[in-house]
All heavy atoms as an XYZ file, in Angstrom:
752
protein
N      12.336    -16.065     16.936
C      12.752    -15.155     15.929
C      13.291    -13.894     16.568
O      12.793    -13.496     17.638
C      11.531    -14.838     15.060
C      11.033    -15.970     14.228
S       9.936    -15.549     12.841
C       8.611    -14.678     13.618
N      14.300    -13.335     15.889
C      14.846    -12.142     16.436
C      14.193    -10.941     15.741
O      13.399    -11.032     14.859
C      16.441    -12.104     16.263
C      16.794    -12.180     14.773
O      16.009    -11.856     13.929
N      17.986    -12.616     14.510
N      14.638     -9.715     16.303
C      13.925     -8.459     15.854
C      14.220     -8.122     14.400
O      13.385     -7.713     13.674
C      14.485     -7.327     16.695
C      13.945     -7.241     18.051
C      14.381     -6.021     18.832
C      13.728     -5.828     20.079
N      14.159     -4.547     20.716
N      15.403     -8.538     13.897
C      15.748     -8.231     12.581
C      14.967     -9.071     11.560
O      14.444     -8.590     10.519
C      17.277     -8.455     12.204
C      18.121     -7.393     12.811
C      19.553     -7.580     12.431
C      20.404     -6.585     13.283
N      21.013     -5.611     12.501
N      14.777    -10.370     11.857
C      13.913    -11.257     11.099
C      12.380    -10.747     11.129
O      11.782    -10.783     10.106
C      14.044    -12.622     11.522
C      13.194    -13.670     10.790
C      13.598    -13.743      9.309
C      13.367    -15.099     11.374
N      11.991    -10.358     12.281
C      10.591     -9.846     12.463
C      10.413     -8.644     11.599
O       9.298     -8.472     10.952
C      10.263     -9.511     13.929
C      10.119    -10.753     14.757
O       9.876    -11.771     14.265
N      10.153    -10.541     16.065
N      11.428     -7.760     11.545
C      11.290     -6.558     10.821
C      11.318     -6.862      9.217
O      10.528     -6.366      8.520
C      12.536     -5.574     11.048
O      12.499     -5.359     12.461
C      12.372     -4.297     10.311
N      12.111     -7.783      8.895
C      12.189     -8.180      7.393
C      10.775     -8.836      6.994
O      10.261     -8.485      5.929
C      13.307     -9.125      7.178
N      10.239     -9.673      7.868
C       8.995    -10.359      7.589
C       7.880     -9.373      7.601
O       6.937     -9.441      6.782
C       8.723    -11.454      8.547
C       9.607    -12.705      8.443
C       9.336    -13.686      9.565
C       9.483    -13.315      7.093
N       7.955     -8.287      8.484
C       6.900     -7.303      8.504
C       6.888     -6.542      7.216
O       5.828     -6.283      6.581
C       7.105     -6.371      9.704
C       6.249     -5.153      9.648
C       4.878     -5.330     10.101
C       6.617     -3.959      9.223
C       4.040     -4.183     10.087
C       5.800     -2.805      9.219
C       4.514     -3.007      9.601
N       8.078     -6.091      6.777
C       8.159     -5.363      5.496
C       7.658     -6.231      4.278
O       6.983     -5.674      3.376
C       9.618     -4.877      5.192
C       9.861     -3.582      5.988
C      10.765     -3.524      6.995
C       9.241     -2.384      5.560
C      11.043     -2.315      7.651
C       9.477     -1.215      6.173
C      10.388     -1.171      7.267
N       8.020     -7.470      4.283
C       7.613     -8.359      3.220
C       6.063     -8.493      3.288
O       5.409     -8.322      2.178
C       8.184     -9.726      3.292
C       7.901    -10.767      2.290
C       8.439    -10.261      0.912
C       8.488    -12.053      2.607
N       5.505     -8.731      4.414
C       4.047     -8.829      4.511
C       3.321     -7.540      4.215
O       2.298     -7.483      3.479
C       3.581     -9.293      5.965
N       3.859     -6.382      4.670
C       3.312     -5.073      4.395
C       3.309     -4.763      2.976
O       2.326     -4.246      2.412
C       4.049     -3.965      5.162
N       4.356     -5.187      2.212
C       4.431     -4.967      0.814
C       3.384     -5.787      0.054
O       2.718     -5.256     -0.878
C       5.869     -5.327      0.259
O       6.800     -4.512      0.939
C       5.945     -5.124     -1.266
N       3.241     -7.028      0.461
C       2.194     -7.852     -0.206
C       0.803     -7.280      0.111
O      -0.065     -7.249     -0.797
C       2.327     -9.366      0.298
C       1.152    -10.165     -0.116
C       3.685     -9.932     -0.147
N       0.592     -6.814      1.259
C      -0.748     -6.335      1.600
C      -0.987     -5.055      0.796
O      -2.065     -4.892      0.229
C      -0.868     -6.006      3.135
C      -2.074     -5.137      3.471
C      -0.931     -7.290      3.926
N      -0.099     -4.161      0.725
C      -0.148     -2.927     -0.096
C      -0.458     -3.259     -1.533
O      -1.281     -2.661     -2.207
C       1.065     -2.046      0.071
C       0.762     -0.642     -0.395
O      -0.365     -0.221     -0.517
N       1.827      0.079     -0.677
N       0.285     -4.183     -2.107
C       0.086     -4.539     -3.505
C      -1.260     -5.196     -3.677
O      -1.926     -4.940     -4.738
C       1.179     -5.488     -3.963
C       2.494     -4.821     -4.114
S       3.923     -5.891     -4.375
C       3.409     -6.902     -5.761
N      -1.801     -5.898     -2.686
C      -3.117     -6.460     -2.848
C      -4.206     -5.461     -2.782
O      -5.195     -5.493     -3.480
C      -3.347     -7.496     -1.750
O      -2.280     -8.550     -1.757
C      -4.655     -8.173     -1.747
N      -3.999     -4.421     -1.905
C      -4.950     -3.305     -1.832
C      -4.950     -2.579     -3.144
O      -6.075     -2.224     -3.661
C      -4.523     -2.411     -0.669
C      -4.778     -3.103      0.676
C      -5.383     -1.073     -0.697
C      -4.204     -2.309      1.841
N      -3.857     -2.277     -3.733
C      -3.762     -1.581     -5.037
C      -4.496     -2.438     -6.131
O      -5.246     -1.868     -6.893
C      -2.320     -1.321     -5.502
C      -2.228     -0.789     -6.860
C      -1.660     -0.308     -4.533
N      -4.259     -3.782     -6.101
C      -4.890     -4.586     -7.116
C      -6.435     -4.581     -6.964
O      -7.160     -4.470     -7.940
C      -4.354     -6.084     -7.041
C      -4.933     -7.059     -7.964
C      -4.551     -6.685     -9.450
C      -4.504     -8.396     -7.671
N      -6.847     -4.758     -5.701
C      -8.322     -4.684     -5.441
C      -8.962     -3.404     -5.848
O     -10.097     -3.392     -6.472
C      -8.668     -5.077     -3.979
C      -8.301     -6.550     -3.590
C      -8.501     -6.639     -2.062
C      -9.174     -7.484     -4.335
N      -8.312     -2.295     -5.467
C      -8.829     -0.991     -5.825
C      -8.850     -0.857     -7.393
O      -9.841     -0.267     -7.988
C      -8.042      0.115     -5.233
C      -8.290      0.402     -3.724
C      -7.327      1.432     -3.263
C      -9.700      0.741     -3.449
N      -7.852     -1.308     -8.033
C      -7.834     -1.198     -9.527
C      -8.959     -1.996    -10.133
O      -9.614     -1.559    -11.070
C      -6.470     -1.673    -10.029
N      -9.187     -3.200     -9.613
C     -10.316     -3.997    -10.126
C     -11.700     -3.324     -9.823
O     -12.538     -3.324    -10.680
C     -10.378     -5.409     -9.558
C      -9.177     -6.344    -10.091
C      -9.215     -7.611     -9.247
C      -9.400     -6.547    -11.562
N     -11.791     -2.763     -8.623
C     -13.038     -1.971     -8.313
C     -13.274     -0.868     -9.149
O     -14.450     -0.536     -9.340
C     -13.035     -1.715     -6.794
C     -13.202     -2.785     -5.777
C     -13.045     -2.247     -4.337
C     -14.696     -3.438     -5.941
N     -12.243     -0.171     -9.544
C     -12.416      0.950    -10.467
C     -12.482      0.572    -11.887
O     -13.294      1.208    -12.706
C     -11.225      1.929    -10.289
C     -11.081      2.640     -8.953
C      -9.698      3.404     -8.854
C     -12.244      3.565     -8.756
N     -11.738     -0.439    -12.361
C     -11.750     -0.806    -13.752
C     -12.941     -1.529    -14.241
O     -13.469     -1.382    -15.339
C     -10.484     -1.595    -14.056
C     -10.320     -1.903    -15.492
C      -9.995     -0.879    -16.434
C     -10.556     -3.148    -16.063
C      -9.952     -1.134    -17.744
C     -10.478     -3.327    -17.388
C     -10.125     -2.384    -18.239
N     -13.456     -2.478    -13.437
C     -14.612     -3.329    -13.901
C     -15.813     -2.479    -14.224
O     -16.408     -2.711    -15.305
C     -14.885     -4.401    -12.845
C     -16.159     -5.124    -13.184
C     -13.756     -5.391    -12.829
N     -16.256     -1.621    -13.342
C     -17.439     -0.761    -13.723
C     -17.161      0.072    -15.019
O     -17.993      0.256    -15.866
C     -17.725      0.126    -12.543
C     -17.030     -0.605    -11.409
C     -15.896     -1.361    -11.972
N     -15.933      0.594    -15.067
C     -15.521      1.418    -16.185
C     -15.622      0.588    -17.459
O     -16.169      0.996    -18.490
C     -14.194      1.983    -16.060
C     -13.688      2.686    -17.421
C     -14.173      3.934    -17.628
C     -12.905      2.035    -18.157
C     -13.785      4.597    -18.823
C     -12.465      2.631    -19.425
C     -12.885      3.930    -19.701
O     -12.555      4.489    -20.811
N     -15.038     -0.605    -17.395
C     -15.017     -1.485    -18.600
C     -16.390     -1.942    -18.998
O     -16.734     -2.165    -20.241
C     -14.199     -2.738    -18.323
N     -17.267     -2.085    -18.052
C     -18.677     -2.567    -18.402
C     -19.535     -1.462    -19.026
O     -20.294     -1.695    -19.905
C     -19.325     -3.199    -17.215
C     -18.751     -4.469    -16.664
C     -19.444     -4.848    -15.369
C     -18.916     -5.526    -17.738
N     -19.401     -0.193    -18.508
C     -20.331      0.859    -18.888
C     -19.724      1.889    -19.770
O     -20.398      2.339    -20.728
C     -20.951      1.487    -17.585
C     -21.787      0.527    -16.896
C     -22.826     -0.247    -17.341
C     -21.720      0.112    -15.560
N     -23.442     -0.988    -16.343
C     -22.694     -0.818    -15.239
C     -20.804      0.479    -14.515
C     -22.859     -1.391    -13.946
C     -20.944     -0.124    -13.286
C     -21.935     -1.031    -13.075
N     -18.593      2.410    -19.518
C     -18.034      3.456    -20.280
C     -17.112      3.102    -21.444
O     -17.140      3.743    -22.468
C     -17.318      4.507    -19.418
C     -18.197      5.305    -18.464
C     -17.316      6.155    -17.463
C     -19.194      6.176    -19.162
N     -16.356      2.054    -21.252
C     -15.366      1.730    -22.221
C     -15.958      1.434    -23.605
O     -15.387      1.849    -24.649
C     -14.506      0.528    -21.840
N     -17.053      0.764    -23.723
C     -17.627      0.417    -25.028
C     -18.086      1.675    -25.821
O     -18.137      1.667    -27.041
C     -18.902     -0.452    -24.706
C     -18.624     -1.006    -23.383
C     -17.834      0.043    -22.649
N     -18.478      2.720    -25.140
C     -18.903      3.958    -25.867
C     -17.873      5.048    -26.082
O     -18.135      6.047    -26.800
C     -20.137      4.549    -25.164
C     -19.821      4.965    -23.717
C     -21.330      3.538    -25.164
C     -20.911      5.751    -23.020
N     -16.749      4.876    -25.458
C     -15.695      5.896    -25.657
C     -14.607      5.496    -26.690
O     -14.415      4.260    -26.880
C     -14.964      6.122    -24.239
C     -15.788      6.807    -23.147
C     -15.019      6.931    -21.891
C     -16.283      8.208    -23.592
N     -13.930      6.414    -27.227
C     -12.875      6.070    -28.191
C     -11.711      5.380    -27.542
O     -11.527      5.546    -26.271
C     -12.442      7.415    -28.900
C     -12.931      8.446    -27.938
C     -14.105      7.878    -27.208
N     -10.804      4.696    -28.274
C      -9.641      3.997    -27.729
C      -8.725      4.896    -26.914
O      -8.170      4.483    -25.989
C      -9.034      3.350    -28.875
C     -10.078      3.223    -29.950
C     -11.021      4.354    -29.736
N      -8.539      6.095    -27.417
C      -7.595      7.023    -26.770
C      -8.181      7.371    -25.324
O      -7.335      7.438    -24.372
C      -7.440      8.366    -27.536
C      -6.560      9.328    -26.832
C      -6.795      8.017    -28.917
N      -9.411      7.583    -25.199
C     -10.038      7.892    -23.897
C      -9.868      6.601    -23.022
O      -9.647      6.783    -21.779
C     -11.459      8.197    -24.059
N      -9.976      5.426    -23.618
C      -9.796      4.228    -22.748
C      -8.406      4.156    -22.239
O      -8.194      3.673    -21.161
C     -10.195      3.006    -23.545
C     -11.659      2.836    -23.786
O     -12.430      3.316    -23.038
N     -12.044      2.299    -24.836
N      -7.428      4.547    -23.035
C      -5.990      4.504    -22.552
C      -5.813      5.425    -21.397
O      -5.156      5.106    -20.380
C      -5.112      4.837    -23.683
C      -3.636      4.875    -23.403
C      -3.151      3.455    -22.924
C      -2.811      5.364    -24.521
N      -6.295      6.655    -21.524
C      -6.192      7.674    -20.419
C      -6.954      7.150    -19.229
O      -6.536      7.351    -18.128
C      -6.723      9.003    -20.805
C      -5.758      9.805    -21.753
C      -6.159     10.064    -23.082
C      -4.471     10.003    -21.323
C      -5.273     10.716    -23.866
C      -3.641     10.691    -22.177
C      -3.971     11.076    -23.428
N      -8.111      6.482    -19.399
C      -8.854      6.053    -18.250
C      -8.110      4.907    -17.554
O      -8.153      4.865    -16.273
C     -10.196      5.402    -18.718
N      -7.406      4.094    -18.242
C      -6.655      3.041    -17.641
C      -5.527      3.648    -16.763
O      -5.222      3.216    -15.628
C      -5.970      2.101    -18.691
C      -5.218      0.964    -18.177
C      -6.012      0.003    -17.308
C      -4.606      0.163    -19.327
N      -4.887      4.736    -17.302
C      -3.779      5.405    -16.496
C      -4.518      5.992    -15.255
O      -3.875      5.986    -14.077
C      -3.138      6.517    -17.380
C      -2.281      7.383    -16.484
C      -2.363      5.836    -18.495
N      -5.672      6.590    -15.315
C      -6.313      7.210    -14.194
C      -6.692      6.119    -13.127
O      -6.540      6.307    -11.990
C      -7.631      7.953    -14.601
C      -8.480      8.332    -13.445
C      -7.132      9.231    -15.395
N      -7.081      4.953    -13.606
C      -7.452      3.861    -12.733
C      -6.190      3.354    -12.000
O      -6.356      3.222    -10.768
C      -8.102      2.597    -13.537
C      -8.112      1.422    -12.727
C      -9.516      3.073    -13.970
N      -5.145      3.211    -12.665
C      -3.914      2.775    -11.978
C      -3.417      3.793    -10.996
O      -3.094      3.476     -9.837
C      -2.836      2.431    -13.056
C      -1.491      2.201    -12.355
C      -3.268      1.236    -13.889
N      -3.312      5.034    -11.379
C      -2.904      6.048    -10.426
C      -3.848      6.269     -9.281
O      -3.507      6.445     -8.101
C      -2.716      7.438    -11.232
C      -1.419      7.237    -12.152
C      -2.421      8.582    -10.236
C      -1.219      8.412    -13.064
N      -5.143      6.200     -9.606
C      -6.169      6.329     -8.550
C      -6.144      5.173     -7.552
O      -6.336      5.387     -6.328
N      -5.859      4.023     -7.993
C      -5.805      2.880     -7.146
C      -4.555      2.962     -6.204
O      -4.623      2.605     -5.055
C      -5.818      1.509     -7.891
O      -4.705      1.406     -8.757
N      -3.509      3.396     -6.808
C      -2.258      3.647     -6.000
C      -2.499      4.701     -4.888
O      -2.125      4.534     -3.766
C      -1.031      3.979     -6.859
C      -0.478      2.820     -7.600
S       1.067      3.103     -8.382
C       0.589      4.088     -9.730
N      -3.095      5.810     -5.364
C      -3.346      6.925     -4.395
C      -4.342      6.469     -3.271
O      -4.278      6.859     -2.160
C      -3.920      8.144     -5.118
N      -5.396      5.729     -3.755
C      -6.374      5.293     -2.841
C      -5.868      4.247     -1.821
O      -6.408      4.092     -0.681
N      -4.843      3.488     -2.168
C      -4.292      2.518     -1.258
C      -3.612      3.138     -0.043
O      -3.539      2.518      1.019
C      -3.353      1.586     -1.998
O      -2.111      2.204     -2.262
N      -3.108      4.314     -0.128
C      -2.305      4.915      0.963
C      -3.149      5.117      2.151
O      -2.698      4.727      3.299
C      -1.681      6.277      0.477
C      -0.530      6.040     -0.442
C      -0.587      6.634     -1.689
C       0.598      5.387     -0.097
C       0.439      6.469     -2.617
C       1.644      5.150     -0.967
C       1.588      5.697     -2.248
N      -4.376      5.677      2.125
C      -5.064      5.864      3.358
C      -5.472      4.544      3.994
O      -5.504      4.312      5.169
C      -6.264      6.678      3.013
C      -6.187      7.047      1.601
C      -4.980      6.451      1.023
N      -5.851      3.576      3.140
C      -6.313      2.214      3.603
C      -5.042      1.571      4.302
O      -5.152      0.967      5.395
C      -6.825      1.386      2.474
C      -8.054      2.018      1.912
C      -7.102     -0.072      2.944
C      -8.580      1.440      0.619
N      -3.921      1.571      3.645
C      -2.755      0.997      4.158
C      -2.315      1.628      5.486
O      -1.943      0.952      6.481
C      -1.609      1.059      3.123
C      -0.222      0.562      3.598
C      -0.005     -0.800      3.633
C       0.783      1.438      3.980
C       1.234     -1.285      4.043
C       1.963      0.952      4.414
C       2.175     -0.422      4.421
O       3.447     -0.870      4.860
N      -2.335      2.971      5.525
C      -1.979      3.755      6.769
C      -2.882      3.341      7.919
O      -2.453      3.135      9.088
C      -2.082      5.235      6.536
C      -1.580      6.095      7.638
C      -0.133      5.944      7.773
N       0.141      5.744      9.142
C       1.338      5.259      9.637
N       2.285      4.959      8.791
N       1.458      5.108     10.866
N      -4.174      3.169      7.643
C      -5.091      2.757      8.702
C      -4.810      1.299      9.153
O      -4.823      1.080     10.379
C      -6.601      2.785      8.116
C      -7.659      2.615      9.131
C      -7.687      3.731     10.143
C      -8.909      3.479     11.033
N      -8.859      4.507     12.180
N      -4.478      0.403      8.299
C      -4.108     -0.927      8.698
C      -2.839     -0.976      9.553
O      -2.772     -1.685     10.510
C      -3.962     -1.766      7.482
C      -5.226     -2.149      6.672
C      -4.848     -2.947      5.494
C      -6.106     -2.990      7.616
N      -1.875     -0.078      9.201
C      -0.613     -0.079      9.954
C      -0.939      0.577     11.325
O      -0.345      0.073     12.360
C       0.467      0.789      9.207
C       1.659      1.052     10.083
C       0.951      0.037      7.977
N      -1.764      1.574     11.376
C      -2.147      2.155     12.682
C      -2.833      1.106     13.640
O      -2.507      1.035     14.742
C      -3.049      3.317     12.526
C      -2.286      4.542     12.014
O      -1.011      4.593     12.077
O      -3.022      5.511     11.473
N      -3.749      0.349     13.000
C      -4.374     -0.688     13.806
C      -3.375     -1.757     14.312
O      -3.405     -2.244     15.407
C      -5.436     -1.415     12.938
C      -6.703     -0.611     12.685
C      -7.601     -1.335     11.687
C      -7.483     -0.319     13.972
N      -2.396     -2.127     13.494
C      -1.341     -3.050     13.787
C      -0.546     -2.545     14.938
O      -0.117     -3.245     15.801
C      -0.519     -3.455     12.592
C       0.621     -4.417     12.825
C       0.223     -5.749     12.943
C       1.886     -4.038     13.046
C       1.257     -6.662     13.252
C       2.860     -4.993     13.327
C       2.527     -6.358     13.378
N      -0.125     -1.215     14.858
C       0.706     -0.615     15.864
C      -0.036     -0.598     17.277
O       0.609     -0.559     18.326
C       1.139      0.724     15.462
C       2.193      0.753     14.356
C       2.599      2.080     13.865
O       1.821      3.076     14.086
N       3.747      2.216     13.297
N      -1.327     -0.409     17.238
C      -2.117     -0.418     18.452
C      -2.153     -1.790     19.105
O      -2.176     -1.898     20.353
C      -3.555      0.091     18.189
C      -3.650      1.527     17.928
C      -5.098      1.893     17.665
C      -5.211      3.404     17.383
N      -6.513      3.815     17.002
N      -2.079     -2.874     18.365
C      -2.132     -4.153     18.880
C      -0.822     -4.734     19.221
O      -0.671     -5.551     20.125
C      -2.765     -5.170     17.827
C      -4.193     -4.934     17.643
C      -4.848     -5.912     16.786
C      -6.294     -5.584     16.614
N      -7.194     -6.397     17.527
N       0.285     -4.231     18.604
C       1.600     -4.889     18.717
C       2.616     -3.784     19.278
O       2.668     -2.690     18.727
C       2.125     -5.453     17.406
C       3.548     -6.000     17.579
C       1.251     -6.544     16.983
N       3.353     -4.192     20.296
C       4.387     -3.341     20.766
C       5.596     -3.301     19.729
O       6.367     -4.310     19.742
C       4.861     -3.708     22.112
C       5.908     -2.769     22.728
O       6.093     -1.632     22.217
O       6.497     -3.134     23.766
N       5.714     -2.235     18.951
C       6.701     -2.256     17.838
C       8.089     -2.326     18.424
O       9.012     -2.958     17.858
C       6.539     -1.005     16.931
C       5.095     -0.927     16.282
S       4.861     -2.244     15.171
C       5.637     -1.546     13.688
N       8.414     -1.601     19.476
C       9.758     -1.570     20.037
C      10.227     -2.959     20.559
O      11.356     -3.287     20.616
C       9.885     -0.512     21.099
C       9.763      0.925     20.495
C       9.843      1.957     21.647
O      10.160      1.592     22.725
O       9.603      3.140     21.258
N       9.176     -3.713     21.044
C       9.557     -4.980     21.660
C       9.916     -6.129     20.525
O      10.758     -6.852     20.766
C       8.318     -5.449     22.486
C       8.537     -6.774     23.153
C       7.437     -7.130     24.029
C       7.493     -8.509     24.664
N       6.345     -8.867     25.432
N       9.161     -6.036     19.479
C       9.302     -7.105     18.453
C      10.055     -6.712     17.146
O      10.475     -7.603     16.439
C       7.938     -7.681     18.081
C       7.199     -8.292     19.195
C       6.128     -7.647     19.860
C       7.622     -9.522     19.656
C       5.460     -8.204     20.860
C       6.982    -10.136     20.729
C       5.880     -9.505     21.325
O       5.195    -10.108     22.364
N      10.272     -5.330     16.916
C      10.907     -5.077     15.697
C      12.147     -4.167     15.933
O      12.214     -3.323     16.888
C       9.848     -4.143     14.808
C       8.706     -5.069     14.478
C       7.443     -4.844     15.067
C       8.762     -6.055     13.483
C       6.350     -5.624     14.754
C       7.712     -6.850     13.130
C       6.448     -6.624     13.823
N      13.122     -4.339     15.066
C      14.381     -3.570     15.061
C      14.073     -2.148     14.474
O      13.335     -2.012     13.471
C      15.375     -4.280     14.194
C      16.837     -3.931     14.528
O      17.038     -3.578     15.589
O      17.629     -3.913     13.625
N      14.617     -1.087     15.077
C      14.411      0.301     14.493
C      14.999      0.347     13.077
O      16.059     -0.177     12.875
C      15.008      1.207     15.493
C      15.939      0.340     16.290
C      15.447     -1.081     16.303
N      14.299      1.027     12.220
C      14.761      1.151     10.808
C      15.863      2.192     10.799
O      16.857      2.049     10.085
C      13.590      1.518      9.926
C      12.548      0.436     10.030
C      14.038      1.707      8.555
C      11.219      0.819      9.461
N      15.624      3.317     11.494
C      16.585      4.401     11.404
C      17.195      4.525     12.806
O      16.531      4.654     13.818
C      15.864      5.741     11.086
C      16.842      6.845     11.134
C      15.157      5.636      9.774
N      18.470      4.351     12.850
C      19.182      4.391     14.175
C      19.527      5.884     14.427
O      19.855      6.625     13.529
C      20.553      3.645     14.075
C      20.329      2.203     13.514
C      20.493      1.246     14.582
C      20.321     -0.159     13.974
N      20.164     -1.195     14.882
N      19.553      6.261     15.706
C      19.859      7.708     16.000
C      21.298      7.981     15.672
O      22.157      7.056     15.850
C      19.612      7.785     17.460
C      19.355      6.419     18.046
C      19.102      5.497     16.865
N      21.621      9.145     15.186
C      23.003      9.492     14.874
C      23.831      9.699     16.109
O      23.302      9.875     17.247
C      23.025     10.733     13.924
O      22.536     11.816     14.686
N      25.132      9.692     15.919
C      26.005      9.880     17.139
C      25.876     11.213     17.681
O      26.053     11.456     18.929
C      27.476      9.590     16.692
C      27.804      8.190     16.401
C      29.148      7.979     15.963
N      29.336      6.536     15.614
C      30.246      5.835     16.087
N      31.219      6.352     16.902
N      30.363      4.630     15.744
N      25.541     12.202     16.927
C      25.475     13.579     17.455
C      24.257     13.721     18.393
O      24.232     14.447     19.288
C      25.279     14.567     16.330
C      26.563     14.832     15.510
C      26.357     15.852     14.524
N      25.505     15.277     13.462
C      25.313     15.847     12.297
N      25.798     17.086     12.050
N      24.493     15.249     11.370
N      23.155     12.984     18.129
C      21.966     12.973     18.933
C      22.056     12.177     20.222
O      21.249     12.322     21.090
C      20.765     12.512     18.171
C      20.454     13.419     16.998
O      20.830     14.615     17.087
N      19.709     12.894     16.035
N      23.133     11.361     20.389
C      23.254     10.527     21.493
C      23.907     11.230     22.752
O      23.909     10.688     23.785
C      24.107      9.275     21.180
C      23.407      8.359     20.265
C      24.300      7.141     20.039
N      23.844      6.374     18.913
C      24.510      5.330     18.477
N      25.603      5.011     19.038
N      24.017      4.755     17.362
N      24.512     12.326     22.507
C      25.130     13.053     23.677
C      24.226     13.363     24.830
O      23.195     13.601     24.875
C      25.751     14.322     23.137
C      26.895     14.159     22.185
C      27.520     15.396     22.019
N      27.800     15.547     20.561
C      28.423     16.511     20.030
N      28.806     17.526     20.722
N      28.677     16.522     18.712
Protein backbone atom coordinates (compact mmCIF):
# COMPACT_ATOMS: atom_id res chain seq x y z
CA UNK A 1 0.00 0.00 0.00
CA UNK A 2 1.17 3.50 -0.73
CA UNK A 3 1.09 6.57 1.51
CA UNK A 4 -2.04 8.07 -0.08
CA UNK A 5 -4.03 4.90 0.44
CA UNK A 6 -2.75 4.60 4.03
CA UNK A 7 -3.81 8.19 4.66
CA UNK A 8 -7.28 7.62 3.21
CA UNK A 9 -7.75 4.43 5.23
CA UNK A 10 -6.52 6.18 8.37
CA UNK A 11 -9.09 8.96 7.95
CA UNK A 12 -11.84 6.44 7.28
CA UNK A 13 -10.95 4.39 10.35
CA UNK A 14 -10.52 7.51 12.50
CA UNK A 15 -13.96 8.73 11.46
CA UNK A 16 -15.56 5.39 12.33
CA UNK A 17 -13.77 5.34 15.71
CA UNK A 18 -14.86 8.91 16.48
CA UNK A 19 -18.48 8.18 15.56
CA UNK A 20 -18.38 5.04 17.72
CA UNK A 21 -17.05 7.03 20.67
CA UNK A 22 -19.84 9.60 20.24
CA UNK A 23 -22.47 6.83 20.07
CA UNK A 24 -21.14 5.08 23.18
CA UNK A 25 -20.99 8.33 25.14
CA UNK A 26 -24.53 9.19 24.03
CA UNK A 27 -25.76 5.82 25.25
CA UNK A 28 -23.85 6.16 28.52
CA UNK A 29 -25.47 9.55 29.11
CA UNK A 30 -28.95 8.79 27.77
CA UNK A 31 -29.71 5.42 29.37
CA UNK A 32 -29.42 6.60 32.99
CA UNK A 33 -31.36 9.75 32.13
CA UNK A 34 -34.11 7.74 30.43
CA UNK A 35 -34.38 5.35 33.35
CA UNK A 36 -34.44 7.85 36.23
CA UNK A 37 -35.22 11.41 35.16
CA UNK A 38 -37.22 11.19 31.95
CA UNK A 39 -40.34 9.63 33.54
CA UNK A 40 -40.71 12.44 36.08
CA UNK A 41 -39.89 15.43 33.84
CA UNK A 42 -42.20 17.13 31.32
CA UNK A 43 -41.76 16.40 27.58
CA UNK A 44 -40.17 19.79 26.89
CA UNK A 45 -37.45 19.08 29.45
CA UNK A 46 -36.85 15.70 27.84
CA UNK A 47 -36.31 17.35 24.47
CA UNK A 48 -33.74 19.74 25.94
CA UNK A 49 -32.08 16.86 27.76
CA UNK A 50 -31.73 14.95 24.50
CA UNK A 51 -30.01 17.96 22.94
CA UNK A 52 -27.68 18.21 25.94
CA UNK A 53 -26.88 14.48 25.69
CA UNK A 54 -26.00 14.74 21.99
CA UNK A 55 -23.88 17.87 22.40
CA UNK A 56 -22.27 16.47 25.55
CA UNK A 57 -21.36 13.22 23.84
CA UNK A 58 -19.80 15.09 20.91
CA UNK A 59 -17.82 17.35 23.24
CA UNK A 60 -16.78 14.41 25.40
CA UNK A 61 -15.52 12.45 22.42
CA UNK A 62 -12.83 15.02 21.57
CA UNK A 63 -10.48 14.35 24.51
CA UNK A 64 -10.91 10.60 24.17
CA UNK A 65 -10.29 10.73 20.41
CA UNK A 66 -7.26 13.01 20.87
CA UNK A 67 -5.77 10.59 23.42
CA UNK A 68 -6.25 7.66 21.02
CA UNK A 69 -4.59 9.59 18.19
CA UNK A 70 -1.66 10.50 20.47
CA UNK A 71 -1.22 6.83 21.40
CA UNK A 72 -1.34 5.89 17.72
CA UNK A 73 1.27 8.52 16.83
CA UNK A 74 3.61 7.17 19.53
CA UNK A 75 3.41 3.67 18.06
CA UNK A 76 3.51 4.52 14.33
CA UNK A 77 5.95 6.72 12.41
CA UNK A 78 3.44 9.01 10.69
CA UNK A 79 5.94 10.44 8.18
CA UNK A 80 6.98 6.96 7.06
CA UNK A 81 3.51 5.55 6.37
CA UNK A 82 1.22 8.54 5.72
CA UNK A 83 1.12 11.29 3.13
CA UNK A 84 1.18 14.84 4.57
CA UNK A 85 -2.23 16.46 4.55
CA UNK A 86 -0.99 20.02 4.19
CA UNK A 87 1.89 20.56 1.80
CA UNK A 88 4.30 23.44 2.50
CA UNK A 89 3.68 26.48 0.33
CA UNK A 90 6.21 27.58 -2.26
CA UNK A 91 7.08 30.68 -0.24
CA UNK A 92 8.18 28.55 2.71
CA UNK A 93 10.45 26.32 0.60
CA UNK A 94 13.11 28.98 -0.11
